[in-house]
N, C-alpha and C positions, 0 to 999 in steps of 0.2 A: 763492801760489796759495791761493784760498779756495773753499770749497764748503760748501753746506748739505746735510747728510745726516742721516737719522733717528738719534736718539740711540742706539738699540740697535746700529745698524751702526757708529757711531763708537766705541761701547764695545768692539765686537768687534775692530775694527782696533787700538785701543789695547791690548787684551789680547794680540793676536798680537805686537805690538811688544814688550810687556813680556816675554812668553814667550821671544822671540828675544834678549832682553837688549840691545835697541837702542832708540834714541829713535824716536818716531813719525815724525819728519822723515826719518831714515835708512830706516825701514821703507817709507815712501811712495816715497822715491827708488828703492829696490830694486824695489819692486812695479811702479812705472811703467816702469823701465828693462827689466824682464823681459817686458813685453807684446810678443808677436809680432805683426807687421803683415803684412797681405796686399798684393797688388799695387796696391791703392788707397792704401796707406799708412795703413790703418785696422785695428783689431783685427778678426779674421774674424767675430766675433759681432755686429758692426754690420751691419744689413741694407742691401742696395743698393736702389736705386729699383725694380729689376725683381724683387727677392726678395719673397716673401709677407711679410705683417706678422708681427712676433714673436707667438708664441702668447699672451703675456700681454695683448697689445692686443686680442685676439679673445675673451679670457675674459669671461664675464659672470656 
């Protein structure tokens, strides 16, 4: 799995893994395995086509 994320966020995730005493790979595995899914099979924070847009999309 590859993803481009902002350096500050990458550093934050690396720091959490270090504090947990585990590798980044194991941290990401645990993080992803712990995401609860709704009836669509998606995290509940992903909007549906009928939901209003996320607040950040409306921010100006």
